[in-house]
C-alpha atoms as one frame of an Amber mdcrd trajectory, in Angstrom:
protein
  -9.662  15.070  20.409 -12.470  14.470  17.908 -14.157  18.071  17.705 -11.111
  20.081  18.499  -9.559  21.717  15.921  -6.736  23.483  17.562  -3.184  23.591
  16.120  -1.838  21.280  18.987  -4.708  18.748  18.416  -3.989  18.771  14.556
  -0.510  17.971  15.170  -1.218  15.047  17.625  -3.840  13.839  14.927  -0.974
  13.860  12.263   1.669  12.078  14.401  -0.658   9.403  15.646  -1.575   8.899
  12.264   1.813   8.421  10.953   2.615   6.067  13.808  -0.364   3.943  13.140
   0.594   3.861   9.493   4.204   2.686  10.398   2.856   0.013  12.636   0.571
  -1.594   9.628   3.631  -1.135   7.372   5.683  -3.389   9.769   3.008  -5.752
  10.515   2.467  -6.310   6.465   6.199  -6.910   6.022   6.413  -9.048   8.847
   3.434 -11.139   7.667   4.885 -11.360   4.133   8.379 -12.896   5.778   6.485
 -15.323   7.716   4.224 -16.200   4.348   1.287 -15.065   6.196  -0.628 -13.661
   2.925  -3.935 -12.936   3.931  -2.768 -11.024   7.011   0.123  -9.126   4.718
  -2.892  -7.885   2.269  -4.995  -7.032   5.229  -2.392  -4.632   6.562  -1.101
  -3.089   3.263  -4.693  -2.484   2.250  -5.251  -1.100   5.656  -1.951   1.110
   5.008  -3.109   1.900   1.682  -6.531   3.499   3.095  -4.647   5.983   4.731
  -1.940   6.801   1.832  -3.048   5.415  -1.259  -0.041   6.572  -3.187   2.499
   4.350  -1.356   3.861   2.696  -4.070   6.189   0.457  -1.909   2.892  -1.129
  -0.204   1.344  -1.535  -4.077   4.600  -3.636  -4.730   4.224  -5.649  -1.488
   0.371  -6.199  -2.328   1.668  -7.393  -6.014   3.966  -9.736  -4.734   1.769
 -11.620  -2.052  -0.813 -11.824  -4.748   2.061 -13.295  -7.278   2.960 -15.545
  -4.414  -0.670 -16.982  -4.341  -0.835 -17.544  -7.855  -3.063 -14.949  -8.259
  -1.636 -13.258 -11.685  -5.011 -11.705 -12.762  -5.516  -9.818  -9.413  -1.706
  -8.821  -9.921  -2.898  -7.197 -13.232  -5.937  -5.835 -11.709  -4.091  -4.154
  -8.722  -1.293  -2.776 -11.053  -4.007  -1.427 -13.540  -6.093   0.497 -10.585
  -3.120   1.914  -9.093  -1.806   3.140 -12.137  -5.163   4.806 -12.991  -5.173
   6.294  -9.545  -1.726   7.760  -9.845  -2.742   9.015 -13.148  -5.886  10.631
 -12.212  -4.943  12.051  -9.080  -1.135  13.069  -9.291  -0.818  13.095 -12.910
   2.009  10.418 -12.804   2.962   7.279 -14.129   4.181   4.118 -11.678   7.853
   4.434 -10.825  10.351   2.071 -13.067  10.685  -0.221  -9.649   6.912  -0.860
  -9.893   6.840  -1.412 -13.800   9.642  -3.821 -13.519   8.151  -5.738 -10.672
   4.796  -6.026 -12.316   6.455  -7.197 -15.747   8.479  -9.803 -13.849   5.376
 -10.996 -11.781   3.319 -11.103 -15.012   5.600 -12.448 -17.510
């Protein structure tokens, strides 16, 4: 469908992009449950490339980094995500995200 910009093609592209994102999200969560940290990070980051504002996936990344004892990486990820939300959307991370960050870094 590349090069086709008719409405039906845009609808199909959007539908398949959403399905792809859901599959990646599911793979990330499955990888966490199986403690396959590298796979979880890979799938979560791929999903975040498609939708960088998904705080649920940012929280998952922070949990995985904490499980790997990478506290400085948790802080770096949180700061990067916070800057993105502030710069692009003019908002702060949700209370759930802030609370998790404090739990993981305390």
